[in-house]
C-alpha positions in Angstrom: -78.9 32.7 48.8 -80.8 31.8 52.0 -79.1 31.0 55.2 -79.6 27.5 56.6 -81.5 27.5 59.9 -79.4 26.8 62.9 -79.9 23.2 63.9 -77.3 21.8 66.1 -76.2 18.2 66.6 -77.3 18.6 70.3 -80.8 19.2 69.1 -80.8 16.1 67.0 -79.5 14.0 69.9 -82.0 15.6 72.3 -84.9 14.5 70.0 -83.3 11.0 69.5 -83.0 10.5 73.3 -86.3 12.1 74.5 -89.0 12.0 71.8 -91.9 9.9 73.1 -93.2 9.5 69.6 -89.9 8.1 68.3 -89.6 5.7 71.2 -93.2 4.5 70.9 -92.8 4.0 67.1 -89.6 2.0 67.6 -91.2 -0.2 70.3 -94.3 -0.7 68.1 -92.2 -1.7 65.1 -90.2 -4.2 67.2 -93.3 -5.7 68.7 -95.0 -5.9 65.2 -92.0 -7.7 63.7 -91.9 -10.2 66.6 -95.6 -11.0 66.1 -95.4 -11.0 62.3 -92.6 -13.6 62.5 -94.6 -15.7 65.1 -97.8 -15.6 63.0 -96.2 -16.5 59.7 -97.0 -20.2 60.0 -100.7 -19.4 59.9 -100.4 -16.8 57.1 -101.3 -13.7 59.2 -99.6 -10.5 60.1 -100.0 -9.0 63.6 -102.3 -6.3 62.1 -104.5 -8.9 60.4 -104.7 -10.9 63.6 -105.8 -7.8 65.5 -108.3 -6.9 62.9 -109.8 -10.3 62.7 -109.9 -10.6 66.6 -111.7 -7.2 66.7 -114.5 -8.8 64.6 -115.0 -11.6 67.1 -118.2 -10.1 68.7 -121.8 -11.2 69.1 -122.9 -8.7 66.4 -121.0 -7.6 63.3 -119.4 -4.2 64.1 -119.4 -1.2 61.8 -116.3 -0.2 59.9 -116.3 3.0 62.1 -116.3 1.1 65.4 -113.5 -1.2 64.2 -111.5 1.8 62.9 -111.9 3.5 66.3 -110.8 0.4 68.2 -107.7 -0.1 66.1 -106.9 3.6 65.9 -107.0 3.6 62.1 -108.7 5.9 59.7 -111.5 4.2 57.7 -109.6 4.4 54.4 -106.6 2.5 55.8 -108.9 0.0 57.5 -110.8 -0.6 54.2 -107.5 -1.3 52.4 -106.6 -3.8 55.1 -110.0 -5.5 54.9 -109.7 -6.3 51.2 -107.1 -9.1 51.3 -108.9 -10.8 54.2 -112.2 -10.6 52.4 -110.5 -12.1 49.3 -109.2 -15.0 51.5 -112.8 -15.6 52.7 -111.9 -14.7 56.3 -114.5 -11.9 56.7 -117.5 -10.5 54.9 -118.4 -6.8 54.4 -122.2 -6.2 54.2 -124.4 -3.1 54.0 -125.9 -2.2 57.3 -129.6 -3.1 57.2 -130.5 -0.1 59.4 -128.2 2.5 57.6 -127.5 1.8 54.0 -124.5 4.2 54.0 -122.8 2.1 56.7 -121.0 -1.3 56.4 -120.8 -4.1 58.9 -117.9 -6.6 59.1 -118.5 -10.2 60.0 -115.8 -12.8 60.6 -116.5 -16.0 58.6 -116.2 -19.6 59.7 -112.8 -19.8 58.0 -111.8 -16.6 59.8 -112.7 -18.1 63.1 -110.9 -21.3 62.4 -107.7 -19.4 61.5 -108.0 -17.3 64.6 -108.4 -20.4 66.7 -105.1 -21.7 65.2 -103.4 -18.3 65.6 -104.4 -17.6 69.2 -102.1 -20.1 70.9 -99.2 -18.7 68.8 -100.1 -15.2 69.9 -100.6 -16.3 73.5 -97.2 -18.0 73.7 -95.4 -15.0 72.0 -97.2 -12.5 74.2 -96.2 -14.5 77.4 -92.6 -14.5 76.3 -92.6 -10.8 75.7 -94.3 -10.1 79.0 -91.8 -12.2 80.8 -89.0 -10.2 79.4 -90.8 -7.0 80.4 -91.5 -8.1 84.0 -89.4 -5.3 85.5 -91.4 -2.7 83.6 -94.7 -4.0 85.1 -96.6 -4.9 81.9 -100.0 -3.9 83.5 -98.7 -0.4 84.2 -97.2 -0.2 80.8 -100.5 -1.2 79.2 -102.3 1.4 81.4 -99.9 4.1 80.3 -100.3 3.2 76.6 -104.0 3.2 77.0 -104.0 6.6 78.6 -101.8 7.9 75.7 -104.2 6.5 73.2 -107.2 7.9 74.9 -105.9 11.3 76.0 -103.9 12.2 72.9 -106.6 11.5 70.3 -106.8 14.3 67.8 -109.9 16.5 68.1 -112.5 15.8 65.5 
């Protein structure tokens, strides 16, 4: 019979109280729920809103560039694109210069939906920022951006 490793309650509490990853995940989930609820009237989740907004560029981006912006792997991004493509909100096309690559283009219907969703996002965002005023939202954003940039796994 093997002996159980020594793992004290204090260790568990220490992780609960200090783990940056846990605290970031909890905050991200709370924000995601808030925006999901707010965007329900237009039939979008917060992730779909961000994905569609990332396509609002002068030239259709590649799947790789969108995956990088959204900090998603390509497989997850591709799975998230399919329902939006079925709804006619975006198109996926072969890159004319590199047949192995795909480009993503927001459609007119996608732009119209984003135009309806943006004021909802804007109002919700303003409410959240107002509640975070003591935390200085610009400094919080800068810190989160630094974490995203500096903690990327090596390729």
